[in-house]
VEXGU-195307 format. One record per residue (C-alpha): residue in three letters; chain; y, x, z. Coordinates in steps of 0.5 Angstrom, whole numbers, plus 500, padded with zeros to 3 digits. Example, Ala and Ser with C-alpha at 12.3 -4.5 7.8 and 13.67 -1.06 7.14 Angstrom:
<atoms>
{'Ala','A',{491,525,516}} {'Ser','A',{498,527,514}} 
</atoms>
This chain:
<atoms>
{'Met','A',{086,417,068}} {'Ser','A',{089,416,075}} {'Asp','A',{081,415,077}} {'Gly','A',{080,422,075}} {'Ile','A',{086,424,079}} {'Tyr','A',{084,420,085}} {'Asn','A',{077,423,084}} {'Ile','A',{079,430,084}} {'Ile','A',{083,429,090}} {'Phe','A',{077,426,094}} {'Arg','A',{073,432,092}} {'Val','A',{078,437,094}} {'Ala','A',{078,433,101}} {'Glu','A',{071,433,102}} {'Val','A',{070,441,100}} {'Leu','A',{076,442,105}} {'Glu','A',{072,439,111}} {'Leu','A',{067,445,112}} {'Pro','A',{072,450,112}} {'Val','A',{077,446,116}} {'Val','A',{072,446,122}} {'Ile','A',{070,453,121}} {'Leu','A',{077,455,122}} {'Ala','A',{078,450,128}} {'Leu','A',{072,454,131}} {'Leu','A',{075,461,129}} {'Ala','A',{082,459,132}} {'Leu','A',{079,456,139}} {'Ala','A',{075,463,139}} {'Ala','A',{082,467,138}} {'Val','A',{086,463,143}} {'Leu','A',{080,464,148}} {'Val','A',{080,472,147}} {'Glu','A',{088,471,148}} {'Leu','A',{087,468,154}} {'Gly','A',{082,473,157}} {'Met','A',{087,479,155}} {'Phe','A',{093,475,158}} {'Ile','A',{089,475,165}} {'Val','A',{088,482,164}} {'Glu','A',{095,483,164}} {'Met','A',{097,479,170}} {'Val','A',{092,483,174}} {'Lys','A',{095,489,172}} {'Arg','A',{102,486,173}} {'Arg','A',{101,484,181}} {'Arg','A',{103,491,183}} {'Arg','A',{110,490,180}} {'Thr','A',{116,491,184}} {'Phe','A',{123,493,183}} {'Pro','A',{123,498,189}} {'Ala','A',{117,502,186}} {'Leu','A',{120,502,179}} {'Ala','A',{127,504,182}} {'Lys','A',{123,510,186}} {'Ala','A',{119,512,180}} {'Gly','A',{126,512,176}} {'Ala','A',{129,516,181}} {'Ser','A',{124,521,182}} {'Ala','A',{123,522,174}} {'Arg','A',{130,523,174}} {'Gln','A',{130,529,179}} {'Ala','A',{124,532,175}} {'Val','A',{127,531,168}} {'Asp','A',{133,535,171}} {'Ala','A',{129,540,174}} {'Gly','A',{126,541,167}} {'Arg','A',{119,538,168}} {'Ala','A',{118,533,163}} {'Glu','A',{111,532,164}} {'Glu','A',{111,530,171}} {'Ala','A',{117,525,170}} {'Ser','A',{112,522,164}} {'Ala','A',{107,522,169}} {'Leu','A',{111,519,175}} {'Leu','A',{113,513,170}} {'Gln','A',{106,512,168}} {'Thr','A',{105,509,175}} {'Val','A',{110,503,174}} {'Ala','A',{108,502,167}} {'Trp','A',{104,495,167}} {'Ser','A',{102,496,160}} {'Gly','A',{100,501,154}} {'Ala','A',{106,499,150}} {'Val','A',{111,500,156}} {'Gly','A',{108,507,158}} {'Lys','A',{108,509,151}} {'Ala','A',{116,507,151}} {'Phe','A',{117,511,157}} {'Gly','A',{114,517,154}} {'Val','A',{118,517,148}} {'Val','A',{124,516,153}} {'Val','A',{123,522,157}} {'Arg','A',{122,526,151}} {'Glu','A',{128,525,148}} {'Val','A',{133,526,154}} {'Gly','A',{137,532,154}} {'Asn','A',{136,532,146}} {'Pro','A',{142,532,141}} {'Gly','A',{143,524,139}} {'Ala','A',{138,522,145}} {'Asp','A',{142,515,146}} {'Thr','A',{141,513,139}} {'Arg','A',{133,515,139}} {'Ile','A',{132,511,145}} {'Ala','A',{136,505,143}} {'Lys','A',{131,505,137}} {'Glu','A',{125,506,141}} {'Leu','A',{127,500,145}} {'Ala','A',{129,496,139}} {'Asp','A',{122,498,136}} {'Phe','A',{119,496,143}} {'Asp','A',{122,489,142}} {'Phe','A',{120,488,135}} {'Ser','A',{112,490,137}} {'Arg','A',{113,485,143}} {'Gln','A',{115,480,138}} {'Ala','A',{109,481,133}} {'Arg','A',{105,481,139}} {'Leu','A',{108,474,141}} {'Ser','A',{107,471,133}} {'Arg','A',{099,471,134}} {'Thr','A',{100,466,139}} {'Arg','A',{106,462,136}} {'Leu','A',{102,462,130}} {'Leu','A',{096,458,134}} {'Val','A',{101,453,137}} {'Arg','A',{102,451,130}} {'Leu','A',{095,452,127}} {'Gly','A',{091,448,132}} {'Pro','A',{094,441,131}} {'Ala','A',{095,442,124}} {'Leu','A',{087,444,123}} {'Gly','A',{086,438,128}} {'Leu','A',{090,433,124}} {'Met','A',{086,435,118}} {'Gly','A',{079,435,121}} {'Thr','A',{081,428,123}} {'Leu','A',{083,425,117}} {'Ile','A',{078,428,112}} {'Pro','A',{072,425,115}} {'Leu','A',{075,418,115}} {'Ser','A',{074,417,108}} {'Pro','A',{066,418,108}} {'Ala','A',{067,414,115}} {'Leu','A',{070,408,111}} {'Asp','A',{065,408,106}} {'Gly','A',{060,408,111}} {'Leu','A',{063,402,114}} {'Ala','A',{064,399,107}} {'Arg','A',{056,400,106}} {'Gly','A',{054,398,112}} {'Asp','A',{052,405,114}} {'Val','A',{053,405,122}} {'Asp','A',{050,412,122}} {'Ala','A',{055,415,117}} {'Leu','A',{061,411,120}} {'Thr','A',{059,414,127}} {'Glu','A',{058,421,125}} {'Asn','A',{064,422,121}} {'Leu','A',{068,418,127}} {'Arg','A',{065,423,132}} {'Leu','A',{067,429,128}} {'Ala','A',{074,427,127}} {'Phe','A',{076,425,134}} {'Ser','A',{072,432,136}} {'Ile','A',{077,436,131}} {'Thr','A',{083,432,134}} {'Val','A',{081,434,141}} {'Leu','A',{080,441,139}} {'Gly','A',{086,442,135}} {'Ile','A',{090,439,141}} {'Leu','A',{087,444,146}} {'Ile','A',{088,450,142}} {'Gly','A',{096,448,141}} {'Ala','A',{097,447,148}} {'Leu','A',{093,454,150}} {'Ala','A',{097,458,145}} {'Leu','A',{104,455,147}} {'Ala','A',{103,456,155}} {'Leu','A',{101,463,153}} {'Ser','A',{107,464,148}} {'Leu','A',{112,462,154}} {'Val','A',{109,466,159}} {'Arg','A',{108,472,155}} {'Glu','A',{115,471,153}} {'Arg','A',{118,472,160}} {'Leu','A',{114,478,161}} {'Tyr','A',{115,482,155}} {'Gly','A',{123,480,157}} {'Gln','A',{122,483,164}} {'Asp','A',{118,489,161}} {'Phe','A',{124,490,156}} {'Ser','A',{129,490,162}} {'Asp','A',{125,495,166}} {'Leu','A',{125,500,160}} {'Glu','A',{133,499,159}} {'Tyr','A',{133,501,167}} {'Val','A',{129,507,166}} {'Ala','A',{133,509,160}} {'Ala','A',{140,508,164}} {'Val','A',{137,512,170}} {'Leu','A',{135,518,166}} {'Thr','A',{141,518,161}} {'Asp','A',{147,517,166}} {'Asp','A',{151,522,170}} {'Gly','A',{146,522,176}} {'Thr','A',{149,517,180}} {'Gly','A',{144,512,179}} {'Ala','A',{138,516,182}} {'Ala','A',{142,519,187}} {'Ala','A',{144,512,190}} {'Val','A',{137,510,190}} {'Thr','A',{134,516,194}} {'His','A',{140,517,198}} {'Ala','A',{142,510,200}} {'Pro','A',{146,509,206}} {'Ala','A',{144,505,212}} {'Ile','A',{147,499,214}} {'Pro','A',{150,498,221}} {'Ala','A',{147,493,225}} {'Pro','A',{152,487,226}} {'Thr','A',{155,486,233}} {'Thr','A',{152,480,237}} {'Ser','A',{155,475,241}} {'Arg','A',{153,479,248}} {'Asp','A',{157,485,246}} {'Thr','A',{163,486,250}} {'Val','A',{170,484,247}} {'Thr','A',{175,488,250}} {'Ser','A',{182,485,249}} {'Pro','A',{188,490,246}} {'Ser','A',{192,493,252}} {'Leu','A',{199,489,252}} {'Ser','A',{203,495,256}} {'Pro','A',{208,499,251}} {'Pro','A',{206,505,248}} {'Pro','A',{207,512,251}} {'Gly','A',{214,514,250}} {'Ala','A',{217,507,249}} {'Thr','A',{223,505,254}} {'Ser','A',{223,498,257}} {'Ser','A',{228,493,256}} {'Pro','A',{234,494,261}} {'Thr','A',{234,488,266}} {'Thr','A',{240,484,266}} {'Thr','A',{243,482,273}} {'Leu','A',{247,475,273}} {'Pro','A',{252,474,278}} {'Ala','A',{251,470,284}} {'His','A',{254,463,283}} {'Thr','A',{260,461,287}} {'Asp','A',{264,454,288}} {'Pro','A',{271,454,285}} {'Pro','A',{276,454,291}} {'Ala','A',{279,448,293}} 
</atoms>
């Protein structure tokens, strides 16, 4: 009975060999597509600076105060480095001034964070799926390779070992690329969430934040060492009386 069970296991492993190879190739294609999308994202983010974001937020606040919501949304689209951020900007502008705006804006921020986590889950899945497929693709061909070694079939041994080691390298490559993409994207999406929070705060505050950006005072230039330093006057202030002078009597010798 044990021989029958072992034969079933061997057959299942042999049947899984081709699906594992196909899944490994699909995972490689998926991680390459993610890599291309990541390069496009990085090209769009080259123009990202905080002064540009602050200026766009202040201008959007002025447009919202004047009742020009479409203009405010268009201004914020210039600093939206992705489609999801631009969509969130539009929702925030629409909700400003409505009853319960703070609650709806907070919900929009939470939904944005949830969508970014769902976006990261694809590469996070590849981080674990790539090495798992590589390990399966390594172990499955070892059985026919050992069988060929026992029968003296060098060709079968060589072919199965080449397949096993190739799938191993492929799985490690998939996992490494997916891990790098996940780490960098996590930082970028955290930055996007911070930008959304800043713009939402500027649009919903009492206006002092936007005014501080548009009317920032000039910083006075520091004095240099060549500037003349005037020492304070030691003369008494006007109206003050000088202290009286006490005259001491002349010293005379006592009489003999």
